[in-house]
N, C-alpha and C positions, 0 to 999 in steps of 0.2 A: 439292714444288710445293703451293701453297695452293689451297683451293677458292675459287671465285668467290663474292662476297658475295651475300646474299639480295637486297639492294637492286639490284645489277646484274642479277641473274636476273629480278627483277620488271620492271625497265625494259625488258629485252629482250622478255619475254613481252607486255608492254603495247604495245610498238612493233609487234610482229607482229600482235597482235589488232586494232590500229587500222588495219591495211591495209598495213603495211610488209612488204617481202619478207624472207625468212630470210637470203639472202645479203647484202642491204644492212644488216640488223641486225648480222650478224657483222662486217662492215666498219666500221660506225659505232662499235660498242662494243668492238672489238678482241679478239674471241674467235673461235674456230674455228667453222666452219659446223656441225660435228657437235655442238658444245656448244649451239648454238641449238636444234637438233633435240632434244637431251636435255632441255634446260630446258622446252621446250614439252610433251614427253611427261610429264615430272615434274609440270608444272602441271596437266595433265589428271588425273593420279592424286592430286593434292593433296599432293605431296611436293617442293615446290620448294626447301625449306630445305636447305642443305648439311649433310652429315654432321658430327656433333660430333667424332668420332674416326675416324681412318683406320686404326686398329689399331697393333699393335706392330711396326713395320718393323724396328727394330733391337733384336730381342729377345735376341740373343746377348750375354751379359755378357763384356766383354773380359778381365776378371781371371779369371773361371772358365774361359774358353777357353784362356788361357795356361797355367793350372794343369793343365787336362786334357791339353794337348799335351805338357807336361813329364812328366806322370804316365804317359802311354802314347804314346810317340812313334811307335809302329807302327800306331796306330789309323787306320782309314779315316775319311773325312769323314762317312760315314753313321753310323759308330760314335760319333764325337764328337758328332754331332747328336742321336743317341738319348739320350746322357747329359746334354745341355744343353736338350733339348726344342725342337730346331730341325731344319730340313731340311738336307741335305748342301750345297745351294747357299748357304743362309744362313751355314753354317759357313765355306764357301769365301770368301764375300764378307767375312766378319768377319776371317778370317785375312789377307786382302789388305789390309784397313784397318789391321791391326796390323803389317803388314810381315813376316809370318811366311810363309816359303815351305815347301812340303811336296811334294817331288818323290820319287816312289818308282819303282823299276824294276819294269816289268811282268814277271810270271812267265809265260813262254810257252815252249812247246817248239818247237824248230826243225822246220820242215816240209821235206820234200823230201830228207831224209837217208837215203834207202833205198839198198840195195846193188844196185839194178838197173844202175847205171852201171858198177859194178865187174865184173858178170858178162858184159859184152859183149866 
């Protein structure tokens, strides 16, 4: 999703400052009411301009991830993430985009296998 332009933000702030209501501004300019409130708060702080960069959302390199999975097929998502500099959920989403499924059996002990039923 892209940020709203500086021009749109300025028009919304000017509309409200000239006496328009916040809800009417949201309706006229086609933005959410929360966006109008955020733009007004940002204007008061002098930071109305949108951010230049939103960060590295897709920071897991698909080629490196594929090699890591081939190299250590028993590694957990967290372990793969440590090697790639990403979180476990980032690795999970990247694997999903690549179409790689990783299902593992849980290691658990069975509960309720006591010999109390046999002693009665």
